[in-house]
N, C-alpha and C positions, 0 to 999 in steps of 0.2 A: 747911562742912559733910557731912555725911557720907550719900553717894548707897548704895542698892539700886536695880541697876541690870538689871529683867528681859528677856530677850531669849531667844526659842527659835532662833536660832544664833547663834555667834558663832566665830571662825575660832579655829581653823582649818577649819571648817565651809564649804561650799560655797557661795556665791551672793550676790544684794546685801544680803539683810537682815544676814549675816554680816557682811559688810565695813563697812554701813552702824553697825553697833551699835559696833567696835574702835573706828571713828572714832570715835564720840559720848562713849563709853567716854575714849577717851586725849583730849578735846579738855576732860574736865569736868577730870581730871586733872592734867593743864597749867592749867589754871584755878585748881591751888589744892586743889579738892573732894576727899574721902576716897570710892573709888568702889567698890563689892563686886559684881561681876558674878555673874547665879546663871540658868545656862543647860541647858539637858538634853543628855544626847548619850550615842548609841549604843555609843559606845569604853569603857562603863563595864558592868557591871551593873547589874541589878537594886536601887535603892536605894545603892548604892555613890555614895560622894563623896569628890572628892577638889580641895582646895584650891591653886592655885601665883600666886604675883606676876608676872605680866607688864606690860612696860612699867609699872611702879609702880600699877597698875591691880588688884584681888585678884579671882580668877574662882573661882567656885565649879561645878564642873560636877556633876554629878549624872546618875548610870544612869537612861536612860527607860523607865518600863515598856510594856507590849503596851498597857491599859486606861491612859484618858484620866484617869479620875475618879483614880486612884490614882499615875500623874504628878503631877498638882495640889496632891493630898492630901503628897506628899510637896516639892513648890515652896512651898508654903503654910507648910509644918512647917520645912523649913530657913526659909526669911525669918523667921519668929516665932523660934525660936530663936537664929539669932543679936542678931534685935533687942532680944533679952531678952541677950544677953552686953552685946553695946555698940548703943545705940537708934540708928535713922537717923532723918535728920530727914528724909528724902524715898523716896517709889518714884517710880522709873519706869522702864515697861515700852516693849519696841518689839511691837507686833505681837498684836492683841487676841484671838483667839479662847482663847489658853490666857496669854500672858505679863500680857494686859493683864486678862484677869477676874482672876488671883492679885495683879496689883496693888493696882486697886479695892480687893478681899475684904479682902484684909492688910491697906490703910490703913486703912478705916475699922474694922476689928478692931479693933488699936492706937493707932488716934487719931493714924496719921502720914498728912500730905498725900500723895498720889499722882498720876503725872502718864500716861496710855496714850496710843500715838502709833500712829495708824494707817498703815500702812505701803504699802497696796497690795492683795494677795490679798484680804487679813481684809474685806474690804467689797466686793473684785471678785464675790469669789466662795465664800468660805468663809462669811457672809452667808444662804448661800443652802441648805447644808446645817442643816438642821431640829437635827442636836444639835450645832452650835456657834455657831449661831443667837443664842439664849439666852446664853450665856457673853458674846459681842461687844455686845449690848444693855444686860444687868449692868456692861460695861467705860463705857462712853459715858455712859450714866444715872446711872455711883454715882462713878466718879475724882471726883478735886477737879478739873482739867484736863485736856483732852483736844489734841494737837495732831496735825497732819501734815504728809506733804511735798509734797503738790500741792492745788490747789486745786480738784479735781474731784473729790478722795475728803473736801474738804470741804462738800462741797453734799452727797455719800453718806451722809455722817454725819449731815446735818439731816435727809436725809431720814427718816431712820430715828428722831431724835428731834430734833421742828423746832426746841425753843427751845434750841438746843448750841449754845453758843460755842465755835469752835474755833480755834486757831493756827494758822498756816499754816508750818512752816519746814522751807524750799529742803534738802534737802542740798548739801554745800560741798564742794566738788576741793580740792587742794592744787595751786597754780598752780608750784611750784616745781617739786614731783616730776613733773606732769604739764604740760609741756608741749612748742614743736614741738622734733625730734630731727631731723638728719639722717639719713637712709635708712636702716638699720643693715644695711651689706651681707653682715657675717659671716653674720650672724641671716640675712637674706634666701638667700644659699645653703644654709646648714644645710638650711630647707625646701624648694629647688629653685626658690625664686621667682623665681630668674632664668635665665635665656635663654640665653645666650650674651650679646649685646651689645644683643640687643631685651627694652625694657621692658615689665616684662608688668602688664598692667593688676588691680591686685587690689582687691575686695569685701570689706570687713572687716565679719565680726560678734565681741562680745565677752561672756564671758558663758554658761552653758547654755542654750543651744540647744532650745525645745521649742513646742507650739503654742500656748503663749499666748502666745510671743514669735516670733511671727512667721512658724514652722518653714516652711509651705506655704506663703503667698507666696513667701514670701524663694524659696525654691527653684526656683518656676514661674519670677517675674520673673529670674534667673537666669538659667535654660536661658534666655530670649527672646534674655538680652543678648549670655549667650557665642555662643548660634546667628549674631551678625553677626558681632561682634569679638572674638575668644577671651577670657577670661577668668578668674581663680582666685577663690574663695570662699574665704574665709579665715576660722574657725572656732576662735579663740582663747578658748578654753575645752574644750567638751563636747560632746554633743550626749545630753539624757535618752534613758538604759535604754529600753527597751519598744518600745513601738508609737513614739516620735518616732526611736527609733537605726533601727530599724526600716524607716520610713518614708524615712531618706535613703539609706539598703542598699539599698533597692529605685528609687527615682531616679537611681542612678549606674550601678545596672542599666540602665536606659531610656535613660540618658543617656552612651553613653560618651566620648563629648567633653569630659563635664562634670569641671574640673579643681576638687575639692573638698580643703581640707587640713584638718581636724580636728588642735588642737595636743595636746588634753589641757591639766590642772591646767597653768595659768601661776601661779606666786608674784603677788599685787599687784603688789610693786614694781618686778617686770619689764614686767608692762606697757602703759610709755613707750614701751622700744622696736617691742614689736609694733605700735604702733598708726603707728610711724613707717612702717611697711612699708602702708599700706593710703595708696589712693588716694581710697575714699571708706569712710566708717563709715555702715553701716544696723543699724536698729531697728523692726524693721518690728512692733511690739508690737500683738498682738489686747488685749491688758489689761494696766497696767502702772503701776506710783506713778511714782516719778522716776528713773529706772534712772540707775546710779551711771555705768557705762560711759558713754551718752551724753554724760555731762557731762564725764566725763575726755574721751572722743573732741574735745568740742569744746574743751576747755582744752589739746590738741595741737593746733590749728589744724587739725581737720578735719573737713572738708565734709560733714553728717552727712545722712542723713535719715531722718525720722521719721513716726509718727503721728498723728492727732492726738487721743490717747490718754491717759487717765490726767495727768502732771504733766508728758509730753515739749511740747505748749504752750507749757507755762509758763518751756520755755527756747530753746523756737523757733518761732523769725516765717518762715513760710515766704517764700521770696526775699532774704529780709534777713537771716540769720546763719544759714540752712538750707533743706532742705525738707520740706513735707508732702505727704504725699500719705496719700489714704483708705486704711483699714485692710482689709484684707484683697482688697486688688484689686490682680495681680499687676500686668494690663498697665500701669498709672497707673506701679506702682514703680519696672520694666524700665524705660520713656521717661525715668522725673526718675534715675534709673542710669543710661543711656543717656547723657542729657546731658550729667553732673559729668564724667563720664567722656573724653568727646572734645572739655572744653571748661576747660582749665586757666585762664584765667584765672577764670573764675567758680569754681571751685574753693579758688582760692587766694584770691578775695574774701572768699568765704564762711567759708573757716576761721579768717581774719582777723578777720570781725565776732564769730567765735564764739567766738574765744576772749577777747575784749574782754567778753563779754556773760557769760561767766562768771567775768572781773575786778570784772565791777561787781556782780554780785548771788548768785553761788551759791561765794563765798569760805569754809573752815571760820570764821575771824572769823563771817561771816555768822549764820553756822549755830548754832555758839554764843552768839551776843550774843540771836540771836531765842530759842532754848531758856531763857537765863538771863531773857528777859525776862519768861517766863511765872512762873517762879522768882518772880521778885520779886512779882507778882502776887495770888499764895499769901500772900505775909507772909516770903520764905524772903529770909534773908541772903545775898547773890551776891559 
């Protein structure tokens, strides 16, 4: 089957959408399908295109334009021209406002089945933007099928289109890559996480830390924990530029005893070594889909703390395989962090249960099979 895969971000872009898009494209390729990715990039001049193979997947990047309508025209015409050169059997898009709209429109125009997948911020925030609400609604109403990675997002999609049928296909994790590892002492020393023979407590977060990921409650909770027993807040990734980064710098000035380490970009393949440095992993999101980092930390047998937001409660059950605390409640978050940091048996028990959850429900095979089942319902041969 020849599949056009549209996404608003793809590696080497930063973020969960890029990671999920590459993972899914490679899963389809490994299953024997011909996958052609179409994604905008700021690294090319407007209207410039570049097509390269990567791991068997054909990737076409095109220069993003300042005007959204111009960018969408480019995307649509690229897809149509490629289809006329060699027809697609299916158009599948990740993220609704742009990729989803183009996929549904082009699918109907070309008489090709289309699938659009809501990933999180499209239904959490973009839908409230009048300029993006109409494309989102069009995508939901006119695609051949709709998927999402979290039950909460399916509920939101149905609130917008009451008779909509939505297939929930959670993100998957490779448990052979993301698995428990001994603490990487060389890496710990290079990051100054080792203080002589004294063990340093490490609270971990991975990804781009910003407002919607719970930046403020995380910092406030960390200050409470660090005030009792010193700990390091390890941010594997970066803090979003602008107000979020400024807030972190101001926090450091007002909390001189804080030990906050921001690694900067870390290749996805290197993340397991960083997870091994953490005593606990925290995902204090205010809005989210199903965070890849949360699932990866669980696969690495980390004790995780999350909020009942988006797809997080699909993966984490409080006190069974992790902890759930109220969103934007720094005090409750601090209490949960402190209890786990001071209770190693509880950390190990929750971490073991977390990995088993991944093995049971969030594998790459499950992610692929869930999508292929949707393809079959459209009459496609998989």
